[in-house]
ZALUM-395784 format. One record per residue (C-alpha): x, y, z; residue in one letter; residue number from 0. Coordinates in nm, 2 decimals, padded with zeros to 4 digits. Layout:
<kegu><px>X</px><py>Y</py><pz>Z</pz><pagu>a</pagu><zanu>NUM</zanu></kegu>
...
END
This chain:
<kegu><px>-15.46</px><py>04.03</py><pz>13.72</pz><pagu>m</pagu><zanu>0</zanu></kegu>
<kegu><px>-15.23</px><py>03.82</py><pz>13.50</pz><pagu>t</pagu><zanu>1</zanu></kegu>
<kegu><px>-14.87</px><py>03.74</py><pz>13.58</pz><pagu>a</pagu><zanu>2</zanu></kegu>
<kegu><px>-14.75</px><py>03.95</py><pz>13.28</pz><pagu>a</pagu><zanu>3</zanu></kegu>
<kegu><px>-14.95</px><py>04.26</py><pz>13.40</pz><pagu>a</pagu><zanu>4</zanu></kegu>
<kegu><px>-14.81</px><py>04.21</py><pz>13.76</pz><pagu>r</pagu><zanu>5</zanu></kegu>
<kegu><px>-14.46</px><py>04.20</py><pz>13.63</pz><pagu>e</pagu><zanu>6</zanu></kegu>
<kegu><px>-14.50</px><py>04.54</py><pz>13.47</pz><pagu>g</pagu><zanu>7</zanu></kegu>
<kegu><px>-14.51</px><py>04.43</py><pz>13.11</pz><pagu>l</pagu><zanu>8</zanu></kegu>
<kegu><px>-14.83</px><py>04.62</py><pz>13.05</pz><pagu>g</pagu><zanu>9</zanu></kegu>
<kegu><px>-15.18</px><py>04.53</py><pz>12.98</pz><pagu>e</pagu><zanu>10</zanu></kegu>
<kegu><px>-15.31</px><py>04.49</py><pz>12.63</pz><pagu>l</pagu><zanu>11</zanu></kegu>
<kegu><px>-15.67</px><py>04.47</py><pz>12.76</pz><pagu>l</pagu><zanu>12</zanu></kegu>
<kegu><px>-15.82</px><py>04.59</py><pz>13.08</pz><pagu>l</pagu><zanu>13</zanu></kegu>
<kegu><px>-16.19</px><py>04.55</py><pz>13.18</pz><pagu>l</pagu><zanu>14</zanu></kegu>
<kegu><px>-16.29</px><py>04.69</py><pz>13.51</pz><pagu>e</pagu><zanu>15</zanu></kegu>
<kegu><px>-16.63</px><py>04.60</py><pz>13.65</pz><pagu>r</pagu><zanu>16</zanu></kegu>
<kegu><px>-16.78</px><py>04.60</py><pz>13.30</pz><pagu>v</pagu><zanu>17</zanu></kegu>
<kegu><px>-17.15</px><py>04.54</py><pz>13.23</pz><pagu>a</pagu><zanu>18</zanu></kegu>
<kegu><px>-17.29</px><py>04.48</py><pz>12.89</pz><pagu>v</pagu><zanu>19</zanu></kegu>
<kegu><px>-17.65</px><py>04.50</py><pz>12.78</pz><pagu>a</pagu><zanu>20</zanu></kegu>
<kegu><px>-17.82</px><py>04.45</py><pz>12.44</pz><pagu>r</pagu><zanu>21</zanu></kegu>
<kegu><px>-18.19</px><py>04.53</py><pz>12.37</pz><pagu>g</pagu><zanu>22</zanu></kegu>
<kegu><px>-18.24</px><py>04.63</py><pz>12.73</pz><pagu>g</pagu><zanu>23</zanu></kegu>
<kegu><px>-18.12</px><py>04.29</py><pz>12.86</pz><pagu>r</pagu><zanu>24</zanu></kegu>
<kegu><px>-17.81</px><py>04.27</py><pz>13.08</pz><pagu>e</pagu><zanu>25</zanu></kegu>
<kegu><px>-17.58</px><py>04.01</py><pz>12.94</pz><pagu>l</pagu><zanu>26</zanu></kegu>
<kegu><px>-17.26</px><py>04.06</py><pz>13.14</pz><pagu>v</pagu><zanu>27</zanu></kegu>
<kegu><px>-17.23</px><py>04.21</py><pz>13.49</pz><pagu>r</pagu><zanu>28</zanu></kegu>
<kegu><px>-16.93</px><py>04.32</py><pz>13.69</pz><pagu>d</pagu><zanu>29</zanu></kegu>
<kegu><px>-16.67</px><py>04.16</py><pz>13.47</pz><pagu>l</pagu><zanu>30</zanu></kegu>
<kegu><px>-16.30</px><py>04.25</py><pz>13.54</pz><pagu>s</pagu><zanu>31</zanu></kegu>
<kegu><px>-16.02</px><py>04.11</py><pz>13.33</pz><pagu>l</pagu><zanu>32</zanu></kegu>
<kegu><px>-15.66</px><py>04.21</py><pz>13.26</pz><pagu>a</pagu><zanu>33</zanu></kegu>
<kegu><px>-15.46</px><py>04.06</py><pz>12.98</pz><pagu>l</pagu><zanu>34</zanu></kegu>
<kegu><px>-15.09</px><py>04.12</py><pz>12.92</pz><pagu>g</pagu><zanu>35</zanu></kegu>
<kegu><px>-14.85</px><py>03.99</py><pz>12.66</pz><pagu>p</pagu><zanu>36</zanu></kegu>
<kegu><px>-14.89</px><py>03.62</py><pz>12.61</pz><pagu>g</pagu><zanu>37</zanu></kegu>
<kegu><px>-15.23</px><py>03.61</py><pz>12.78</pz><pagu>d</pagu><zanu>38</zanu></kegu>
<kegu><px>-15.56</px><py>03.48</py><pz>12.65</pz><pagu>a</pagu><zanu>39</zanu></kegu>
<kegu><px>-15.93</px><py>03.48</py><pz>12.76</pz><pagu>a</pagu><zanu>40</zanu></kegu>
<kegu><px>-16.17</px><py>03.21</py><pz>12.64</pz><pagu>l</pagu><zanu>41</zanu></kegu>
<kegu><px>-16.53</px><py>03.33</py><pz>12.65</pz><pagu>v</pagu><zanu>42</zanu></kegu>
<kegu><px>-16.78</px><py>03.05</py><pz>12.62</pz><pagu>t</pagu><zanu>43</zanu></kegu>
<kegu><px>-17.16</px><py>03.01</py><pz>12.65</pz><pagu>g</pagu><zanu>44</zanu></kegu>
<kegu><px>-17.46</px><py>02.94</py><pz>12.44</pz><pagu>p</pagu><zanu>45</zanu></kegu>
<kegu><px>-17.58</px><py>03.16</py><pz>12.15</pz><pagu>n</pagu><zanu>46</zanu></kegu>
<kegu><px>-17.74</px><py>03.48</py><pz>12.28</pz><pagu>g</pagu><zanu>47</zanu></kegu>
<kegu><px>-17.54</px><py>03.48</py><pz>12.61</pz><pagu>a</pagu><zanu>48</zanu></kegu>
<kegu><px>-17.34</px><py>03.79</py><pz>12.52</pz><pagu>g</pagu><zanu>49</zanu></kegu>
<kegu><px>-17.01</px><py>03.66</py><pz>12.38</pz><pagu>k</pagu><zanu>50</zanu></kegu>
<kegu><px>-17.02</px><py>03.87</py><pz>12.06</pz><pagu>s</pagu><zanu>51</zanu></kegu>
<kegu><px>-17.14</px><py>04.17</py><pz>12.25</pz><pagu>s</pagu><zanu>52</zanu></kegu>
<kegu><px>-16.85</px><py>04.14</py><pz>12.49</pz><pagu>l</pagu><zanu>53</zanu></kegu>
<kegu><px>-16.60</px><py>04.11</py><pz>12.20</pz><pagu>i</pagu><zanu>54</zanu></kegu>
<kegu><px>-16.76</px><py>04.43</py><pz>12.05</pz><pagu>r</pagu><zanu>55</zanu></kegu>
<kegu><px>-16.71</px><py>04.61</py><pz>12.38</pz><pagu>v</pagu><zanu>56</zanu></kegu>
<kegu><px>-16.34</px><py>04.50</py><pz>12.39</pz><pagu>c</pagu><zanu>57</zanu></kegu>
<kegu><px>-16.31</px><py>04.64</py><pz>12.03</pz><pagu>a</pagu><zanu>58</zanu></kegu>
<kegu><px>-16.46</px><py>04.97</py><pz>12.12</pz><pagu>g</pagu><zanu>59</zanu></kegu>
<kegu><px>-16.76</px><py>04.91</py><pz>11.89</pz><pagu>l</pagu><zanu>60</zanu></kegu>
<kegu><px>-17.01</px><py>04.89</py><pz>12.17</pz><pagu>l</pagu><zanu>61</zanu></kegu>
<kegu><px>-17.01</px><py>05.09</py><pz>12.49</pz><pagu>r</pagu><zanu>62</zanu></kegu>
<kegu><px>-17.04</px><py>04.91</py><pz>12.82</pz><pagu>p</pagu><zanu>63</zanu></kegu>
<kegu><px>-17.34</px><py>05.02</py><pz>13.03</pz><pagu>v</pagu><zanu>64</zanu></kegu>
<kegu><px>-17.10</px><py>05.03</py><pz>13.33</pz><pagu>a</pagu><zanu>65</zanu></kegu>
<kegu><px>-16.73</px><py>05.00</py><pz>13.40</pz><pagu>g</pagu><zanu>66</zanu></kegu>
<kegu><px>-16.42</px><py>05.09</py><pz>13.21</pz><pagu>r</pagu><zanu>67</zanu></kegu>
<kegu><px>-16.24</px><py>04.93</py><pz>12.91</pz><pagu>v</pagu><zanu>68</zanu></kegu>
<kegu><px>-15.89</px><py>05.01</py><pz>12.80</pz><pagu>a</pagu><zanu>69</zanu></kegu>
<kegu><px>-15.74</px><py>04.82</py><pz>12.50</pz><pagu>a</pagu><zanu>70</zanu></kegu>
<kegu><px>-15.42</px><py>04.83</py><pz>12.30</pz><pagu>s</pagu><zanu>71</zanu></kegu>
<kegu><px>-15.44</px><py>04.84</py><pz>11.92</pz><pagu>t</pagu><zanu>72</zanu></kegu>
<kegu><px>-15.66</px><py>04.55</py><pz>11.83</pz><pagu>s</pagu><zanu>73</zanu></kegu>
<kegu><px>-15.78</px><py>04.35</py><pz>11.53</pz><pagu>a</pagu><zanu>74</zanu></kegu>
<kegu><px>-16.13</px><py>04.20</py><pz>11.52</pz><pagu>l</pagu><zanu>75</zanu></kegu>
<kegu><px>-16.26</px><py>03.90</py><pz>11.33</pz><pagu>a</pagu><zanu>76</zanu></kegu>
<kegu><px>-16.63</px><py>03.85</py><pz>11.37</pz><pagu>d</pagu><zanu>77</zanu></kegu>
<kegu><px>-16.92</px><py>03.75</py><pz>11.15</pz><pagu>a</pagu><zanu>78</zanu></kegu>
<kegu><px>-16.87</px><py>04.06</py><pz>10.93</pz><pagu>r</pagu><zanu>79</zanu></kegu>
<kegu><px>-16.61</px><py>03.97</py><pz>10.67</pz><pagu>l</pagu><zanu>80</zanu></kegu>
<kegu><px>-16.51</px><py>04.33</py><pz>10.61</pz><pagu>a</pagu><zanu>81</zanu></kegu>
<kegu><px>-16.35</px><py>04.25</py><pz>10.27</pz><pagu>l</pagu><zanu>82</zanu></kegu>
<kegu><px>-16.46</px><py>04.39</py><pz>09.93</pz><pagu>d</pagu><zanu>83</zanu></kegu>
<kegu><px>-16.65</px><py>04.10</py><pz>09.77</pz><pagu>e</pagu><zanu>84</zanu></kegu>
<kegu><px>-16.55</px><py>04.21</py><pz>09.42</pz><pagu>e</pagu><zanu>85</zanu></kegu>
<kegu><px>-16.18</px><py>04.24</py><pz>09.47</pz><pagu>r</pagu><zanu>86</zanu></kegu>
<kegu><px>-15.93</px><py>03.95</py><pz>09.45</pz><pagu>p</pagu><zanu>87</zanu></kegu>
<kegu><px>-15.85</px><py>03.82</py><pz>09.80</pz><pagu>l</pagu><zanu>88</zanu></kegu>
<kegu><px>-15.50</px><py>03.96</py><pz>09.81</pz><pagu>q</pagu><zanu>89</zanu></kegu>
<kegu><px>-15.61</px><py>04.31</py><pz>09.71</pz><pagu>r</pagu><zanu>90</zanu></kegu>
<kegu><px>-15.91</px><py>04.30</py><pz>09.94</pz><pagu>a</pagu><zanu>91</zanu></kegu>
<kegu><px>-15.68</px><py>04.22</py><pz>10.23</pz><pagu>l</pagu><zanu>92</zanu></kegu>
<kegu><px>-15.42</px><py>04.48</py><pz>10.12</pz><pagu>a</pagu><zanu>93</zanu></kegu>
<kegu><px>-15.68</px><py>04.75</py><pz>10.18</pz><pagu>f</pagu><zanu>94</zanu></kegu>
<kegu><px>-15.64</px><py>04.68</py><pz>10.55</pz><pagu>w</pagu><zanu>95</zanu></kegu>
<kegu><px>-15.25</px><py>04.69</py><pz>10.53</pz><pagu>g</pagu><zanu>96</zanu></kegu>
<kegu><px>-15.01</px><py>04.47</py><pz>10.70</pz><pagu>g</pagu><zanu>97</zanu></kegu>
<kegu><px>-14.82</px><py>04.16</py><pz>10.58</pz><pagu>t</pagu><zanu>98</zanu></kegu>
<kegu><px>-15.08</px><py>04.02</py><pz>10.35</pz><pagu>v</pagu><zanu>99</zanu></kegu>
<kegu><px>-14.87</px><py>03.75</py><pz>10.17</pz><pagu>e</pagu><zanu>100</zanu></kegu>
<kegu><px>-14.74</px><py>03.61</py><pz>10.50</pz><pagu>d</pagu><zanu>101</zanu></kegu>
<kegu><px>-15.10</px><py>03.59</py><pz>10.63</pz><pagu>a</pagu><zanu>102</zanu></kegu>
<kegu><px>-15.23</px><py>03.42</py><pz>10.32</pz><pagu>l</pagu><zanu>103</zanu></kegu>
<kegu><px>-14.95</px><py>03.17</py><pz>10.34</pz><pagu>r</pagu><zanu>104</zanu></kegu>
<kegu><px>-15.01</px><py>03.11</py><pz>10.72</pz><pagu>a</pagu><zanu>105</zanu></kegu>
<kegu><px>-15.38</px><py>03.04</py><pz>10.65</pz><pagu>l</pagu><zanu>106</zanu></kegu>
<kegu><px>-15.33</px><py>02.82</py><pz>10.34</pz><pagu>n</pagu><zanu>107</zanu></kegu>
<kegu><px>-15.49</px><py>03.08</py><pz>10.12</pz><pagu>l</pagu><zanu>108</zanu></kegu>
<kegu><px>-15.20</px><py>03.18</py><pz>09.89</pz><pagu>l</pagu><zanu>109</zanu></kegu>
<kegu><px>-15.33</px><py>02.98</py><pz>09.60</pz><pagu>a</pagu><zanu>110</zanu></kegu>
<kegu><px>-15.65</px><py>03.19</py><pz>09.62</pz><pagu>l</pagu><zanu>111</zanu></kegu>
<kegu><px>-15.48</px><py>03.53</py><pz>09.62</pz><pagu>a</pagu><zanu>112</zanu></kegu>
<kegu><px>-15.63</px><py>03.62</py><pz>09.28</pz><pagu>d</pagu><zanu>113</zanu></kegu>
<kegu><px>-15.97</px><py>03.48</py><pz>09.34</pz><pagu>v</pagu><zanu>114</zanu></kegu>
<kegu><px>-16.25</px><py>03.74</py><pz>09.40</pz><pagu>p</pagu><zanu>115</zanu></kegu>
<kegu><px>-16.37</px><py>03.72</py><pz>09.76</pz><pagu>v</pagu><zanu>116</zanu></kegu>
<kegu><px>-16.73</px><py>03.65</py><pz>09.64</pz><pagu>r</pagu><zanu>117</zanu></kegu>
<kegu><px>-16.62</px><py>03.31</py><pz>09.51</pz><pagu>f</pagu><zanu>118</zanu></kegu>
<kegu><px>-16.46</px><py>03.19</py><pz>09.84</pz><pagu>l</pagu><zanu>119</zanu></kegu>
<kegu><px>-16.63</px><py>02.90</py><pz>10.03</pz><pagu>s</pagu><zanu>120</zanu></kegu>
<kegu><px>-16.75</px><py>02.94</py><pz>10.38</pz><pagu>t</pagu><zanu>121</zanu></kegu>
<kegu><px>-16.43</px><py>02.80</py><pz>10.53</pz><pagu>g</pagu><zanu>122</zanu></kegu>
<kegu><px>-16.22</px><py>03.01</py><pz>10.29</pz><pagu>q</pagu><zanu>123</zanu></kegu>
<kegu><px>-16.40</px><py>03.32</py><pz>10.39</pz><pagu>r</pagu><zanu>124</zanu></kegu>
<kegu><px>-16.35</px><py>03.24</py><pz>10.76</pz><pagu>q</pagu><zanu>125</zanu></kegu>
<kegu><px>-15.98</px><py>03.19</py><pz>10.71</pz><pagu>r</pagu><zanu>126</zanu></kegu>
<kegu><px>-15.97</px><py>03.52</py><pz>10.50</pz><pagu>a</pagu><zanu>127</zanu></kegu>
<kegu><px>-16.13</px><py>03.70</py><pz>10.79</pz><pagu>n</pagu><zanu>128</zanu></kegu>
<kegu><px>-15.86</px><py>03.56</py><pz>11.02</pz><pagu>l</pagu><zanu>129</zanu></kegu>
<kegu><px>-15.59</px><py>03.65</py><pz>10.76</pz><pagu>a</pagu><zanu>130</zanu></kegu>
<kegu><px>-15.69</px><py>04.01</py><pz>10.80</pz><pagu>r</pagu><zanu>131</zanu></kegu>
<kegu><px>-15.62</px><py>03.99</py><pz>11.17</pz><pagu>v</pagu><zanu>132</zanu></kegu>
<kegu><px>-15.29</px><py>03.80</py><pz>11.13</pz><pagu>v</pagu><zanu>133</zanu></kegu>
<kegu><px>-15.17</px><py>04.06</py><pz>10.87</pz><pagu>a</pagu><zanu>134</zanu></kegu>
<kegu><px>-15.27</px><py>04.35</py><pz>11.09</pz><pagu>s</pagu><zanu>135</zanu></kegu>
<kegu><px>-14.98</px><py>04.32</py><pz>11.33</pz><pagu>g</pagu><zanu>136</zanu></kegu>
<kegu><px>-15.21</px><py>04.43</py><pz>11.62</pz><pagu>a</pagu><zanu>137</zanu></kegu>
<kegu><px>-15.10</px><py>04.31</py><pz>11.96</pz><pagu>p</pagu><zanu>138</zanu></kegu>
<kegu><px>-15.46</px><py>04.23</py><pz>12.07</pz><pagu>l</pagu><zanu>139</zanu></kegu>
<kegu><px>-15.67</px><py>03.98</py><pz>11.87</pz><pagu>w</pagu><zanu>140</zanu></kegu>
<kegu><px>-16.04</px><py>03.97</py><pz>11.93</pz><pagu>l</pagu><zanu>141</zanu></kegu>
<kegu><px>-16.18</px><py>03.66</py><pz>11.77</pz><pagu>l</pagu><zanu>142</zanu></kegu>
<kegu><px>-16.56</px><py>03.59</py><pz>11.76</pz><pagu>d</pagu><zanu>143</zanu></kegu>
<kegu><px>-16.63</px><py>03.23</py><pz>11.67</pz><pagu>e</pagu><zanu>144</zanu></kegu>
<kegu><px>-16.30</px><py>03.19</py><pz>11.48</pz><pagu>p</pagu><zanu>145</zanu></kegu>
<kegu><px>-16.34</px><py>02.82</py><pz>11.41</pz><pagu>i</pagu><zanu>146</zanu></kegu>
<kegu><px>-16.70</px><py>02.83</py><pz>11.30</pz><pagu>n</pagu><zanu>147</zanu></kegu>
<kegu><px>-16.73</px><py>02.65</py><pz>10.97</pz><pagu>g</pagu><zanu>148</zanu></kegu>
<kegu><px>-16.38</px><py>02.52</py><pz>10.97</pz><pagu>l</pagu><zanu>149</zanu></kegu>
<kegu><px>-16.26</px><py>02.16</py><pz>10.93</pz><pagu>d</pagu><zanu>150</zanu></kegu>
<kegu><px>-16.02</px><py>02.00</py><pz>11.18</pz><pagu>a</pagu><zanu>151</zanu></kegu>
<kegu><px>-15.71</px><py>02.09</py><pz>10.97</pz><pagu>e</pagu><zanu>152</zanu></kegu>
<kegu><px>-15.80</px><py>02.46</py><pz>10.95</pz><pagu>s</pagu><zanu>153</zanu></kegu>
<kegu><px>-15.89</px><py>02.46</py><pz>11.32</pz><pagu>t</pagu><zanu>154</zanu></kegu>
<kegu><px>-15.54</px><py>02.33</py><pz>11.40</pz><pagu>d</pagu><zanu>155</zanu></kegu>
<kegu><px>-15.39</px><py>02.61</py><pz>11.19</pz><pagu>v</pagu><zanu>156</zanu></kegu>
<kegu><px>-15.59</px><py>02.87</py><pz>11.38</pz><pagu>i</pagu><zanu>157</zanu></kegu>
<kegu><px>-15.49</px><py>02.73</py><pz>11.72</pz><pagu>e</pagu><zanu>158</zanu></kegu>
<kegu><px>-15.13</px><py>02.73</py><pz>11.61</pz><pagu>t</pagu><zanu>159</zanu></kegu>
<kegu><px>-15.14</px><py>03.09</py><pz>11.49</pz><pagu>l</pagu><zanu>160</zanu></kegu>
<kegu><px>-15.30</px><py>03.20</py><pz>11.82</pz><pagu>v</pagu><zanu>161</zanu></kegu>
<kegu><px>-15.03</px><py>03.01</py><pz>12.01</pz><pagu>a</pagu><zanu>162</zanu></kegu>
<kegu><px>-14.76</px><py>03.18</py><pz>11.80</pz><pagu>s</pagu><zanu>163</zanu></kegu>
<kegu><px>-14.92</px><py>03.52</py><pz>11.85</pz><pagu>h</pagu><zanu>164</zanu></kegu>
<kegu><px>-14.92</px><py>03.47</py><pz>12.22</pz><pagu>r</pagu><zanu>165</zanu></kegu>
<kegu><px>-14.56</px><py>03.34</py><pz>12.23</pz><pagu>a</pagu><zanu>166</zanu></kegu>
<kegu><px>-14.46</px><py>03.66</py><pz>12.05</pz><pagu>n</pagu><zanu>167</zanu></kegu>
<kegu><px>-14.61</px><py>03.89</py><pz>12.31</pz><pagu>g</pagu><zanu>168</zanu></kegu>
<kegu><px>-14.96</px><py>03.92</py><pz>12.17</pz><pagu>g</pagu><zanu>169</zanu></kegu>
<kegu><px>-15.29</px><py>03.86</py><pz>12.36</pz><pagu>a</pagu><zanu>170</zanu></kegu>
<kegu><px>-15.61</px><py>03.72</py><pz>12.24</pz><pagu>v</pagu><zanu>171</zanu></kegu>
<kegu><px>-15.98</px><py>03.71</py><pz>12.34</pz><pagu>v</pagu><zanu>172</zanu></kegu>
<kegu><px>-16.17</px><py>03.42</py><pz>12.18</pz><pagu>v</pagu><zanu>173</zanu></kegu>
<kegu><px>-16.55</px><py>03.39</py><pz>12.21</pz><pagu>a</pagu><zanu>174</zanu></kegu>
<kegu><px>-16.68</px><py>03.06</py><pz>12.10</pz><pagu>t</pagu><zanu>175</zanu></kegu>
<kegu><px>-16.95</px><py>02.79</py><pz>12.15</pz><pagu>h</pagu><zanu>176</zanu></kegu>
<kegu><px>-16.72</px><py>02.53</py><pz>11.98</pz><pagu>i</pagu><zanu>177</zanu></kegu>
<kegu><px>-16.44</px><py>02.37</py><pz>12.19</pz><pagu>p</pagu><zanu>178</zanu></kegu>
<kegu><px>-16.11</px><py>02.53</py><pz>12.10</pz><pagu>m</pagu><zanu>179</zanu></kegu>
<kegu><px>-15.76</px><py>02.46</py><pz>12.25</pz><pagu>s</pagu><zanu>180</zanu></kegu>
<kegu><px>-15.63</px><py>02.78</py><pz>12.42</pz><pagu>l</pagu><zanu>181</zanu></kegu>
<kegu><px>-15.39</px><py>02.65</py><pz>12.69</pz><pagu>p</pagu><zanu>182</zanu></kegu>
<kegu><px>-15.36</px><py>02.87</py><pz>13.00</pz><pagu>g</pagu><zanu>183</zanu></kegu>
<kegu><px>-15.65</px><py>03.10</py><pz>12.90</pz><pagu>a</pagu><zanu>184</zanu></kegu>
<kegu><px>-15.87</px><py>03.27</py><pz>13.16</pz><pagu>t</pagu><zanu>185</zanu></kegu>
<kegu><px>-16.21</px><py>03.11</py><pz>13.11</pz><pagu>e</pagu><zanu>186</zanu></kegu>
<kegu><px>-16.52</px><py>03.32</py><pz>13.12</pz><pagu>l</pagu><zanu>187</zanu></kegu>
<kegu><px>-16.85</px><py>03.14</py><pz>13.10</pz><pagu>r</pagu><zanu>188</zanu></kegu>
<kegu><px>-17.15</px><py>03.35</py><pz>13.00</pz><pagu>l</pagu><zanu>189</zanu></kegu>
END
């Protein structure tokens, strides 16, 4: 259990003896984790190890085969962009609500606000996906491969946003096979 949870600040994510399977193959067994305000978990491992499946369990999109999951309001960024390809970026993000202009600014996307999502590059699409999470105001961020396809400058921006979110009482779970700075995170190797 994290220090924040022990101090009674509440858990934003609780996994108790969770097991995850996909296609009849057990990927995660007997995993327990508690994240409170300011906490983070870094899930690493090779492709196919179960990182994305674990993120989907945390988001409530996949049921664990065993154990219990309790999560605060969360925002998920994964391989699915979840933005209308035909709409300009700002309008596509506005569908999800939140502080869109601030999120666009934070991710260096404000100049692309009127560009239809279908015209965004791979890196721009990845940052737009993360802008949706930033704009959400959700206390728990679930990030699946958040720096995939990003250059060093954009990676620094993401790491700074994650640090700021944690400093403001949020928690984050990051699943990645690419090294990412997440100081003080609980490390889970799959």
